[in-house]
C-alpha positions as CSV (number, residue, x, y, z in Angstrom):
1,X,51.8,51.6,2.1
2,X,54.5,49.1,3.0
3,X,54.0,46.8,6.0
4,X,57.5,47.1,7.5
5,X,57.9,49.2,10.6
6,X,61.1,49.3,12.6
7,X,62.1,45.6,12.0
8,X,58.6,44.3,12.0
9,X,56.9,43.0,8.9
10,X,53.2,42.9,8.6
11,X,51.7,41.1,5.6
12,X,48.2,40.4,4.5
13,X,47.1,36.9,3.6
14,X,43.9,37.9,2.0
15,X,44.5,35.8,-1.1
16,X,44.7,32.6,0.9
17,X,41.7,33.6,3.0
18,X,39.6,34.2,-0.1
19,X,40.7,31.0,-1.7
20,X,39.8,29.0,1.5
21,X,36.3,30.6,1.3
22,X,35.9,29.9,-2.4
23,X,35.9,33.6,-3.2
24,X,37.7,35.6,-5.9
25,X,39.1,39.1,-5.9
26,X,36.1,40.2,-8.2
27,X,33.8,39.1,-5.3
28,X,35.8,41.1,-2.8
29,X,35.6,44.2,-5.1
30,X,31.8,43.9,-5.6
31,X,31.0,42.9,-2.0
32,X,33.1,45.6,-0.3
33,X,32.3,48.5,-2.6
34,X,36.0,49.4,-2.6
35,X,37.6,50.7,-5.8
36,X,38.7,47.9,-8.1
37,X,42.4,49.0,-7.8
38,X,42.2,48.8,-4.0
39,X,40.4,45.4,-3.9
40,X,42.7,43.8,-6.4
41,X,45.8,45.2,-4.8
42,X,44.8,43.8,-1.4
43,X,44.6,40.4,-3.0
44,X,47.6,40.6,-5.3
45,X,50.1,42.5,-3.0
46,X,50.7,40.9,0.4
47,X,52.8,43.8,1.5
48,X,49.8,46.2,1.1
49,X,48.4,47.0,4.5
50,X,45.2,49.1,4.2
51,X,43.9,51.9,6.4
52,X,41.0,51.5,8.9
53,X,38.1,52.0,6.5
54,X,39.4,49.5,4.0
55,X,40.1,46.9,6.8
56,X,36.5,47.5,8.1
57,X,35.0,46.8,4.6
58,X,37.1,43.6,4.2
59,X,36.2,42.4,7.7
60,X,32.5,43.1,7.2
61,X,32.4,41.4,3.8
62,X,34.2,38.3,4.9
63,X,32.8,38.3,8.5
64,X,36.4,37.9,9.9
65,X,38.7,39.7,12.4
66,X,41.7,41.6,11.0
67,X,44.0,39.0,12.7
68,X,42.6,36.4,10.3
69,X,44.2,38.0,7.3
70,X,47.0,40.3,8.8
71,X,50.1,38.6,10.1
72,X,53.3,39.9,11.8
73,X,56.6,38.2,11.3
74,X,59.7,39.4,13.0
75,X,62.7,40.2,10.7
76,X,65.7,37.8,11.0
77,X,67.8,40.7,12.4
78,X,65.3,41.1,15.2
79,X,65.4,37.3,16.0
80,X,69.2,37.6,16.3
81,X,69.0,40.6,18.6
82,X,66.5,38.7,20.9
83,X,69.0,35.9,21.2
84,X,71.8,38.3,22.1
85,X,69.7,39.9,24.8
86,X,68.8,36.6,26.4
87,X,72.4,35.7,27.0
């Protein structure tokens, strides 16, 4: 699942969050009970945005809110369009 929807780009920053907590992707896999492929993809692929059950497992394991590891960044085209509308 790609995190781009109509000009918006959602990315996961799970790798950085795990590093800041001194955790590895192996820990995430074991702690969440997710499949190894899913856990490792979450860490290795910032464009991978999981479904609700996976998000819930990650949030429970790390005791964080989704907004602490999912970020939205507007596309450059969208920024340009905003500037055009404000004039």
